[in-house]
Residue, then its C-alpha position, 0 to 999 in steps of 0.5 A: m804265146a808262152i803259158h807260164n808255170s802250167g805245163r802242157s795241160g795249161w792248154l786244156f784250161l785255156m780251151s775251157l776258157f775258149c768254150v766259155g767265150f763260145s757259150s757266152l757269145a752264142g748265148q748272148v746272140a740267142g738271148v738278144r735275138a729272142v727278145l728282138s723276135i717279140s719286141g719292136g724297137g730294134e737297137i733300143v731293145m738290143s741296147i737294153a738286152l746288152a745292158i742286162w747281159l753285162f749286169g748278169h756278168f757283174i752279178g756273176n763276178i761278184a758271186g764268183i768272188s764270194l763263192i771261191k772264199l767258201m769252196s774250191a775255186f775249181k768246183v765253182y768253175v766246173g759248177s758254173f758250166i754244168f748250170l749253164s748247160v741247163s739254164a741256156p735252153l730253159a731261159i729261151i723257153l721261159l721267155f715265151i712262157m712268161k710273155q703272155p702274163v706280162g700282157l704283150v701280144t705279138g705285133e705290139i711294140a714292147g715298152v722299155v719296162d717290158t723289154i727289161v723284163f724279157s731281157l731279165i728272164v732270158i739273159l740272166p740265167i745264161t750270163i750269171p754262170l758265165g760271170v761266175s766262171f770267169a771270176s773262178a778261172s782268175s783264181p791262182d788255184v785254177r789258172r796255175g800261173i797263167r796270166i789273167s790277160y791270157l784268160y781274157a784273150f782265150e775267152a775272146f777267141g771263143s767268142i769270135a768263134g761263137g759269133l761266126i757260128a751264130y752269124i753263119a749257121v743260125p739263120e739257115f739251120l738253127n732257130t734261137l732255141s737250137l743255138a742255146v742248145v749248142a751253147s749248152v753242148v759247148s759248155l759241157l765240152a769245157v768240163v771235159f777239158l777241165f777234167g784233163y787239165l786237173r789230171g794233167r792229161t793232154r791226150i784227152i784232146v782227141p777224145a774231147v773232139v770226138v765228144l764234141i762231134v758226137l754232141f753236135l750230131i745229137t743236137s742235129i738229130f734232136s733239132g726236129s724235136v727242138m723245133s717242135l717244142y719251140e713251135y709249141v711254146r711259141g704257139s701256146y704262149t706267144v700269139p693268144g687266140y691264134k694257131i701257129l702253123l709254121i716258124e722259119a728262121t731267116p737271116y733277118g729274123e723269125i717268120v711266123l705263120i698264124e691263123r684264126e678263123g680262116e684269116r692268116a697273117i705272116l709275122l717277121n720279128g713280131c710284126i705283121i708283114a702280110s695278111n689276107a684280112y686287110t682288104d680295105v687297107v690293101e685297096e687304099t695302098a693300091l688305088l689312092p696313089l694311082a689317083l694322085s699320079d698322072s701316069y702309073s705305067r711303071i710302079l715301085l712299091i716299097g714296104d708293102g704289096l704282099s697282102g693283096e696290093l699286087e693282085v689289085l694292081n695286076e688288074i689295072e689297065g695301063v700298068s706295065e711293070v710293078v717292082v717290089p724289093i723284098m729283103s728276104g726270099a723266105v718271106v716271099e716263099m711263105v706268102d706265095e705258098n700260104l696267102n697266095t697273094i702274089p700274081t703269076d704275071d710277068r708285069i709283077k717283079i719281086k726283087i730279093c734285095d735291100p729296098r734302100k740299096y735297090i733304089e740307090a743302085s737301080d738305073k730304072r725310072f718310075n712314074l710312081i714310087v709308093n713307100a708304105s713301110p711301117p713307121p720307123t722304130t729302128v735305124e734299119e727301118n728309118r733308112l727308108f724315111t731319110v733325106e738321103c733315101m728321098r734323094a735316091v727316090r727323086d733320082a729314080l722318078d721320071d721328070d713328071g713322076v710322083f712319090v707317095l708315102i703312106t704312114e700312121g695317122d689318127e682319125q680323131y686325135i693327133g698326140d704330141a708324139l705322132a704330130e712330131y713324127l708327121k712333121s718330121i716326115k713332112l720336113t724331110i720330104g720337103e727338103v728334097f721335093e718342091r711340091v708336097n701335099y697330104i691327105p689325113g686319115s687313119r693313115v696319113i698320105f704324103v704326096a710329092r713331086d719335084s716338078g710340074e703342077g701341084f696336086d688336086i686332092e679335091p674329093n670329086a677329082l680324086w673320085k673321078r680318077i678312081e672311077a676311071l681305073s679298070v678296077k671298081p673299088r669296094y671299100i673306097t667311096m666318094e662319101g669316105l673321101y669327102y669325110r677324109l678331106l673335110d676342112s676340119r680334119v685337114d686343119m687338125l692335121e696342119e695345126a698339130m704339125d705346126i705346133a710340133s717341134g719336128d726335125v729333118n730326118y737324116d741317116y746319121q740323125s735318126i728320128a726313129y729313136y726319139h719318136d719311139l722313146t717319146y711314143l713309149a713315154n707318152y703311153t706309160d708316163p705323159a709327164l716324161s713325154q712332155f719333158l722329152s719333147r722339150i729337150k733338143y738334140h745338141h748342147p755344145g756345152m756337153i763337149l766342155l764337160i768332157v775336158l772338165f771331167a778328165l781334169i777332175a778324174s786326174s786329180v781324184l785318181n792321183r789322190k786315190r791310187a789304190v782304187a784308180p785301176t778299178i775306177l779307170i776300168v769302170i770308166m773305160g768299160s762304160l765308154s767302150i760299150m757306149l761307143e759300140i752301141l753308137l757304131i752299131v747304129v752307124y753301121q745299121s744306117v748304111v747296111g741294115g740287117l741287125y738280126r743277122q749282123i749283130a753276131v759278127i759285130f760282137a765277134i769283131f768286138m771280141a777280136g779286138l779284146a783278144v788282141g789287146s789282151i795278148v799285147s798286154g801280156w807281152k814282156l814290155t818295159k814299163g815305158r813301152g807299155e804305157r806308150i802303146l796304151l796311149g797310142a791306142y787311145l789317141l788313135t781311137g779317139l781321133l778316128i771316132m772324132s773323124l767319123s762324127i764329121l765324115v758320117s754325114r759326108i760319105s755313106g755306104i760301105p766306107v762308113a760300115v768298114f770304118s765303123l767296124v775298124i773303130i769297134a775293134l780298136t775300142a775293144m783293143c783299148s779295153g783289152l790293153l787296159f784290163g790286161f795291164a792292170s790285172d797282170r800288174l796287180s794280180g799279186r794282191g789276191s785271187w779276187v783281182g781278175g773277177l773284181f776288174h771284170g765285174s767293174e768293167t761289166l758294171g760300168s758297161t751296164l750303166s752306159s748301155f741304158i744311158t746310151a739307149l734311153i738318153i744319149l741317142p734319143l736326146i743328144g744325137l749321133k754326131i754330137a755323141l761321137l764327137m763327145l766320145g772321141l774327146a773322152f777317149i783321148s782325155i781318159g787315155i792321157v789320164i790313164v797313162i799319167i796314173m800308170w806311169r807314176 
């Protein structure tokens, strides 16, 4: 790669851009993980945080364009790094300080407005200076003849490195605040490279590397103090009324141990996963499924078991094996050391693995499988509530085995959102199992089997079975069973589900988004909730709108050639980030682990951007460049449309790899378009690079919100992928027509 008209010191400038990219993605991962650690909603939260991130880049680009008109672009560039070195860690601290005044308590699912507020607090102080830095770096006074496409490429290279570091190091060695400190250190290193670039001293590279090593050592030594400060902030502002005893970073999120008046609980990303205070719930989870099953010698327990259920099951005669798959070994260690609710018995087998993958891969057969997982509000959690998972459960049961699913309910009233969710669960189980029944209550218990006789859920029969167990219940009573199974209560549940418009839940068409959105809307705006409840997922007419949109865009852009590149970049930025979010959902539906995987997914996206930017910087004839661009868009569009068809027919690693390939190709298309447009129009003024970058991030901001709050919940994944595939092909053709003329 040639560095034009910049001399040997031009590499120092590009290394400063590498640091920009590193700080950008490391800060992005830190910010998104900080929001994920205190909010429910998973991919919706990530999409909103990503939208705020892009919006900050847009503000920064506009601010940078304005500032370089008032002062030296080089001063603006250096100033943005210095500001970032301070703002990144302070933003993380400010998030937890501001959390209590907002009114959210850890463990409560955050609403859309709360999530936007949290994202604004933690992300804008990081992303605005990054936008300013790119806008000022695009100025001819700073880049000194280096192609704008190369600026984009080297920033992308740094982002790849930042993503890999965040993927590998953070769960094992660094918490979220420490990652923000690392981003600050790297931004200061950029100042060192800029000093060498300004003075034309290439020998500064060696001392710069030494400075980097020293700063990282200081960060490592300082990590204990950072952790103490982090625990203080989390303890003082995150869980009012509770004392923080321990915070530990894991590949799947942050584990927090809290205590109040002798009661202890363990939280993972803000949600309670184990506690020594839920004795009545523990007994219900452990004993009622046994009363519903003819045999229970071999039990598989999913989504629960660490709050004391295993202690109860360990006392039951006739139980020869209880298998509990748990995603994180750190969770098991913390429970074992602080709650002491895991018996040391050979019959109790804790498997450190993905529960869904264990069900699919295990060759064991069980008499009873119990799923007591929390209601799904993320695609990862939803993987335990889909038809595909139910089929794996059926295959893992003995011929007369029983499946029990325990999920949320209500003692007095079942609202529209809850009724729709429960009906979806009922329909999904019924899609796989022949016999399905249910017990109402504060937690609804679904019981299913694929053969044999039906279930006797009459109170007397259940109570006799419970009394026959070798453990005397303390909280379950015959009176309680009679009340729970009153005809009026059963009728209330049945009527609510009959009226509701639920859908069967699949990996590729998750109810998690729709249920979560309607639940939040019902909580904040009942009118909006009713509107959402009446909108169905699929509307084939939307596909025709894509073609119509392409024809209109072609006509308008032909007439307004001067603004065509900017408009096209806005459109493609919107489509690219929309597709990235959809592909993350596809990836999550078969792999899971959003908290850790998000870093490597972002890195792959930036790798595609780097390749596209480099190719656009090659000296190509006019026709050849357009052919490369058209080929990239056509290939990407066809692959997207193929994925929309294959996603319901294949699963596992092939879908995950296919999704990552499309993510990289999508980013490459954006890099090609940005590079071709900015390099060909760079002579118009110093503002071109910043304007294009700002336009792209503005379009991406809007599409992130639209994807998270409208497309995924209301249109569905398969139709959305098909629409985007058509859009990529159509817009790609329009772009080439505009550029070729």
